[in-house]
N, C-alpha and C positions, 0 to 999 in steps of 0.2 A: 504494500500500500504506500509506503514511504517513497519508493521509487516512482510510482505513478504520480504522486503529488509533485515531486521534483520535476518530472517531465512536463506536467501540465502548467506549472507556474509561469514559464516564459510566455505561453500562449495567453494566459489570463492577463498578464501584464501588457502584452501587445494589444489585446482587445481593448483594455482600459485606456491605453495611450491613444489608440486610434479613435475611440469614442470621444475622448477629450479634445483631440485635434479637430474632429468633425464638429463638435459643439462650438468650439471657438470660431471655426470658419463660418458656421451658420450665424453666429452672433455678429461677426464682422459683416457678413452679407446683409443681414437685417439692418445693421447700423448704417451701412452705405446707402441702402435703398431709402431709409428714413432721411438721411442727409440729402440725398438727391431730391426727395419730395419737399424737404424744407427749403431748398433752393428755389423751387417754383412757388411754394407757398409764400415765401418772403417777397418774391416778385409780384405775386397777385395782391398781396397786402401792402404793396407800395413801400417796401423797406429796402431800398437799394443799398444802404450801408450794411445791413445784415448780409445781403447777397455778396457784397464786396469782400466781407470777412471770410467767405467760403473759398474765394479764388486764391490760387497760389500766386506768389509774386511774379513768376515767369509764365503765367497763364497764356495759352494760345487758343483762339477759337477758329473753327473752319466752317464757313457757311457759304451759301450760294453767292453772296456778294463779296467774298474774299476771305483772306486769312488775316486775322486781327490779333493785336496784342492786348494786354491787360487794360491799358489806358483807354483804348477804343471800346473794349467790352464794357468798362464801367460807364463810359459815355452812353453807349447804346442801352445799357441796363436802365439808366435813368429815364430814357424815352420809352422803352418797352414796358417798364413797370407802370407807366401811366395808362397803358391801353390793355394790358392783360386782364381779361374779365374772369376767365376760368381755364382750367387745364385738367387733363386726365392722363395719368401715366399707367401703362399696362405692359405686359410681357417683359417685366424686368428680369435681367440676368446679370449676375456678378461673377467675374472671373478674376483670378489672382495670378498674374504672370510671375510674381515674386512676393515676398512678405511686405514690401513697402509700396506696392503698386496694385491698384484695382481698376478694372474696366467695368463700368456699369452701362449696359445697353438696354434700350427700352423704346416703346412706341409712345409718342407724345401727341395728344390731341389738344389744341389750344383754341380758345375763343378770345379774340381781341375786339375791342370796341373803339372805333375811331369816328368822332363827330356823330355819335349816336347810332352808328351802323355797325352791326356785328359781322365779323369775318371769322372763318374757321380754317384751320390748317392741320394736316396730319404729317408728322415727321418721324423718321427713324433717327435715334440719337445714340451717340457713344460718348461717354465721358470717362476720362482718365483721372483717377484720384491717386494722390501720393501721400504717404504718411510723413508729416512734417512736425517734429517735436510732439509726437504722440497724438496728433490731430490730423484727420483726413481732410485734405484740401483739393479742390478741383484744379487740375493742371491743364486740362484741355477738354474742349467740347466740340463735337462735330455733328451737324444736323443735316439730314438729307430729306427733302420732301418725299413723302410716301406716295407711290402711284397705285398701291394696292387698294382695291375697293371691297 
């Protein structure tokens, strides 16, 4: 019996470590999805300073109208936060190329209101998040208009 216990102990430890790693990963995924949603919630609630605090210092955005730096993104955020009426995030997926980098991909449906008129758009979005001093910050965002119906 003693020999069986000695043989099974490494397996028990391996399962425990794997479960702990899985639980930590799921928590990181949940945290990043929540942080991504917070980004859009702050935009919708017209809190551009809160949005700015989420962006990394070397942030780069990739959109149909060009590749922009952090300064331009902050300028655009001030404009966009004035017109974003509603949004819906779906199909979220989080991947970790390494322990300090996460990629959050999702489908984004937005409603913007300009001069009383509502406009809708569907985009596929990828955001790269980096761990900076124990805080996840958005380093890059790329959005492509969805053609799927």
